[in-house]
Every structure is written in C-alpha cells, then in structure tokens.
N, C-alpha and C positions, 0 to 999 in steps of 0.2 A: 583655608585652614583644616587639617586633619581634627577631625571625630574618631571619640575612642569608647567603647563601652569596656568597663573593666569591671570585674567578678571577683567575689570571693569564693571559695570552692565547696568546702563543707558547709551543707545545712543550703547555700547558695545555687549550686548547679547540681548537686545530688542530694537524697534527705537522707544523709549520714548520723544524724545523732542516734536513733535506734543502735546503730550498729556501737558507737563509742559508750553509749548506755549501757551496754553488755557486758562488752568487756570490760570497762570500769567496773561493773558490779563483780566482774571472777574476781579483781584485783581485792575491792573490800571482803568481797565472802572468804576469800582466800587466807582474810588475815583476822576473820571472825571481827569484822566492823561493821556498823549497821551504816546503812545504805538504801539512798530512794532517788528519783530521778530530780526531786527537789535540791539533792547535794550535787547532783549533776549539775545542773544550771544553774545555781548560786558557787559553785566551787570549783568549777571545769569548765564550764560552756565557755569557748571564745578566749583561754588563756593558753599561755605557752607549756610546754612540758616541761621545760626550765624550772618554772613558777609550780606548776602543779605539785611534782611529785616531791622535792622535798617537804613540802608543806602538809600535803596529805599523810607521806610516808616517811618522817623525821628518822634518820638513822641508815635507812636502808641506801642502796648504790641508784640514784637517781637515774643517773645517763641507762642503766642497764635496764631498770624500771622502764622508762620511756621506751626503749628500743623492744624491749617485750610486748610492751602494748600497742606499738605500732606494727609489729609483727602480726599480732590477734586479729587485729584491726583489717589488714590486709587479707587475710585468710579467710575471713567474712565477705569480703567486699568481691563477690566473682562476675566473672568479665558478662555485659549482657546484661548489668544492672540498669534499670531505664535513668536518665538524668531528669532533672526537674521538669514538671510538665513544663512544655512551652519553649524550654531551654534549645532545644533545637531550631525550629519554625524560627525565633528571635537573632540565634546565629549567623542562618542561611538571609536572614535579611538583612544584618547587620553589613557580610558578605558581598550581597547584592549593591549597596549604597558605599561600599569603600570605606566602611568606618573600621578601622583599629581596633583590634582586640587581646585582652591581657585576661591573664588570671593574676590575683595577688591573695596571697594565703599566707596562714601561719604553721601550715603543714608541713612535716618533711618532703625533702623534695623528693625521696624515694615514693612515698605515700601520693602526694599530687601527681607524680605519672603515673601510679598504679591507679587512682580514681578515676583520672581525664581518659586515659586507655578502657576502664571498665565497664563508661558511661559511654563510650566510643566519640569522644569530642575532642581529642585531643589534638586533632590535625586542626581545628578551626582557631588555634591559638598560636602567635607568633614569639609572644613573651610569657614568660611564667618567674612571676617575684617568690621568691621563699623568703620570708618573714626574717627567718634566721641566717639567712646568707645577706640580709640589711644592715649597717650600721647599728640600727634602732627596726624592733617588729610592730606591728600593730600592739597597743594603741596609736604607737606614735604613726606620724603618715608618711615616714620615709618609705616605707614598700609600696603605696601610691604613687609619688614621687619618683619613685626609682621606673615605675612602668611608665608614667608620663614621659620621664626623659628617654628611655628605651624607645617609647612611639612616637615622639618629637610632637606631643599634643598640650595644650597648655588646660589646667585644671577647668577651666570654665565651658571650655569643650569636652568633658567626661561626665557618663555618669557612671556611678559605683555602684554594685549592687553589694549588699550585705545583709546577713541573717542575726549578726551578735552585738552586743553594745561595745563589745571592745574594737571591732572591727569597724562598727560604723562611726565611733570616734577618730579612727584614722582615716578613713574617707572623707570625712565632714572639715578635719583638718588638713587635708590636701587641698581644698577646693573644689573637688570635682561635688556635681549634683548628687546626694547620696539618696539610694533607694533600697528600703529594708523590706527584705522576703521574710515572710511572717510563715516559717517552718518550725519554730520553735519558742519566739523572743514576743509577746505582748506589742502592740503596736507604739503604744504610749511609753514604753522602753528604750524603743529605737527611735521616736520623736525627739527625747529627749537630751539623747546624745548626738543629735544634727541631722536624721534621716530628714529630708523635705514632702517624703511622699514612701506610702508601704505599699505592697501588692502579696497578694496570696501566694500566685508563682508566677512566671513567664506567661501565662493564661488571662492573666486578669485583664479584666475591662479597661481599667484606668491605665494599661502600659503604653496603646498608641500616643494617648495626649502628652505621657512623660517622655515619651521615644521625640515627639514635634519637638523639644527643643534642637536639640540635631538637626532636626531637617528644616530650619528655618521660620517654621511657625508659629514660636512661641517668641517672648521676649527672653533674653538672659535673666 
C-alpha cells in the first residue's frame, strides 16, 4: 500500500505567522482598533477568511478585505524565503521512499502557490488541496480526505503535519496520524484536539520515530 505525508502550509512548511500578524495589525490600526498577538491567536489563527472578516469588521465588504489582506501578505513574502527547518530534507527522504506528498491548506490557491514557490518546495507536491475548493474546509476532515482520495492512500498510511487547532481537528478526524508542529500553539492545545505527537520543526529528534510508522518499524 502507498504511504503519504500530508502537510498544512502556513506555520507548518514555513513560519508565516509573523507576516499574517503584521498584516492584520495594519487592518486593526487603520480602524483604530486594539490589537495584539493574543487577538491574532484567539480570533484569527487557523480560521477561514470567510469567518474572520465578517466577525472582526462587520458592515465592511468581507470579500474585498480578504483579497486585500492576501495581497499584502504576498507582497511581504519574498522568493528565497527559507522553509521550516528540516522540511526539504524530509521531502527528499519521502521521495527516496516513494511516499506520496500533498499540501492541505485553508489558504487561497493563489497564496498557496505563492508560498510554495517562495520557499522553493512546489515541485515536491503532486497534490495541492485548497479548503475553499472542497465541500467543507478545515476543521472538517474533508480536505484531508480529498488529499487521500487524490493520492489513493488510506488514512492509516498517512502522517499529517499541522500547526493549528483547527487544522489538527481536521487531520485527526480524517484518520491520519496527526503531528503538531510547534510554530505558535502550545503542545497541550494540539494534543487536546487530536495530535498524537508534537515536534519543534522537521529537525526534531523525535521525527525519525514518528516516520517509522510508515517504514514498517512500529505497529499501527
């Protein structure tokens, strides 16, 4: 049976939260609204634009605001941005072992493509699943299930990497083995929504043991 690694993008394959935090800070400042990283973590991180903007800025054109926010984000993300430490080595290992690879993200497609190209990893991924293009986005498991269908793999043969509670709920509900990437959320918060393990980044000493699940060295 085929094996697969499934990756969220924002905060998982690259450290993008500082860019998102800065852009949302501009929106709040332009409206004279109080803002902090705690506001970002509690009200924004891991959520859809379609949910964020009507809630935060009622009465404004949510679609236009979302498009402007994503444009500003792309402007800040320059080509040559480094991926998450260890990401490229992990992807090379996956290619050597013929593991299937997919990105599963709530980011708009234009942003997802821009991010993957900026960090130089686009060519690794045969499948790019966008939450807004599915019947339901994260935290529903459908985006992960869509990736599994596209790759022709079963949940028990997948490891999913996520950095947000919303994304981890989706990964866990899909039946994949969920691994939390600690780029912004405390480990206990990821474990409480389904993470089976957590890593600092893809150079974490515990990663080989996690990957052994796909190499037949551990029990399912």
